[in-house]
N, C-alpha and C positions, 0 to 999 in steps of 0.2 A: 820641786825643789829648790833648785837652779837658778828659777824665774824668778824666786821668792827672795832670793840671796842677793839677785840681780838688782833689784827692788832697794833692797833694803841698802845696800853697798852704793844704790845712785843716787842715795840722799847724802852723802859725804864726800862721795866723787864729783861731784856735779856741782857743788860745795853750795850748802848755805840756801838756806833753805825757810813762810808760804801762806797764803790768801793775803785778802787787800785788808788793811787796816781798819778797825773800826769806826776811827774818825779820819776821814779826809781833807778835812781844812784845816788841817796843823799848817804854818806858816813857819816854813824855816828859811832862815839865810843860810848860804855856804858855808858862810865864815864860821857858824856854830860846830860843825863838822869838823874843823881843823885843829891838828894835835895829834896825839895817841893817844889810844883805845887798848882796854883788855876786854878779852870774854870772859864774863865771869859764868854765864849759865846759859841754857838753850833746852828748849826740848818741843817736841812734836805734841802735841796734846790730842786727846783720844777722837779717833776717830772711824771713818768706814768706809771701805769702797768695796768696788762689784768691779772686776776684771775679768776680761774675757779668754781664754785660753782656749783658741782652734773651737769657738762655737759654743762652748763651754760658759757659764759665768759661776765664778769663785768666790764668793765675800770674804771679807778679811778686816778684820778689827786689830788695829796699832793704835801704840802710843812708844814714848821713848823720852829718853834725858840723855844729854851730855856728861858722860862722869869725865874721872880724869885728867880735868882738862889742865893744861903744863901753867904754870902760875906767870911762866915769862912769854906767854903769845901779846904779839900787838899787835896793830892796825892801825899803822900811820897815814893819816888824813894830809895829802901839802897843800900848800896856797895856790900852785900852779894847778890845781887837778887832779896830779897824779897821786898814787899810795903804792907802798909796798906793807908787805907784814909776814911775822912771823909765828905761826900760830905752834909751830909742834905737835907733838900729838893728842890728840882727843878719841876719846869711846864712844859711840854711841850703841847704850844698850835699849833693844826693841823688846816692849812684848808687842805679839801678835796670837790673833786669834784666827783660823786659816779653814776654813770649812766646819766651824768647833775644835777642832783640836790647839789646842794653848801651844805656844810656840817661845822661846826666849832665844835673843841674837843678838851676841857684842858686835860691832864692827869698830874696827881701825881706820883714822883718815890723820892727816897731816897736811899742813899749807893748804887751809878751808878756802881762805880770799887769794891767794895769789899776790898777782901785783898788777899795776895796769893803771888806767884813768878812770873819773868818778866826776858825774854830775848829779845835779838836785835839778828835779820838774816836779813843783807841789810838795807832795808827801815821800816823790818816789826818790832813792839813791839807785841811779844803774851804775855798775859796777863794772867797767869792760877791763878784762883779763886779757895780758899779753899773750896768749893764746889763742886770740878770739871769740872769745865766749864773751857774752852777757850776760849778768842775771840783776832782775828787777827784786830790789827789795823794799819796801814799803818802813817809812819812818811811824811806828806805832805812837813813840816819844822822844823828847828830847829835851832834857832836863836841869843845866848849867852840866854837871859830870854823869849822866848815864843817857844811853841811849839804848831801845827798844825795837828793833828789826825784827819785820817778818818777811818771809818769801814762798808763794805755791810753785810746786814743779813746775809746776806748769809753764809758768813767766820764766821759768829759766831758760835759756837759749843755750842750749851747748853744741851745737853744730851737726848734729847729729839725732835725725828724730827719730822719737821713741813711741807708737801713736799707742800702747799699753800705759806708759808712765805719762802722757801729757791728755788724759781719760784722767787722773787721779787728781782732784783735790789735796794734796798734803801738804800740812803747815809746818814751816818750822820756824819757831819763834827763839831770837839769841836778844840777852841783857847784855852791854857793853860799859864799862865805864872808864871816865877818863883817868889819864895817870899821868 
């Protein structure tokens, strides 16, 4: 059970979270991101994975959503390719089925984005946090005042390799609105 809690809590700690975009041809100018954004929703689409626990394959099904997102959260992209954020507290409500047994878990997180530098390469948004981690997001949509991001847990460089997490395709999708 501790491993399952670790997996889910990693969603929040690792920060932001997945999967490549369905549209890899989004043309983006960095100027489109400059400004202040607020996180309005986030979710983990329904999915499944098999994890290896000591030679035993354990199937899990999962889905989840962010709830209790503080309205004062902000992500600020500056023209000099630095960013700051204040996300406050966010809860992740997860529904899982582990080996046929349904479970509901709630995880609290704060300061999901941190601060550091950012760069855009095609439809990829690379966030380089001051703690030395780099997180690759995919820009699924940017349309004036709406920014939709997704990230794959495997694409998240946390500095400490975790083969169990790296073997899973877990998607987190987020919607931000320009303030």
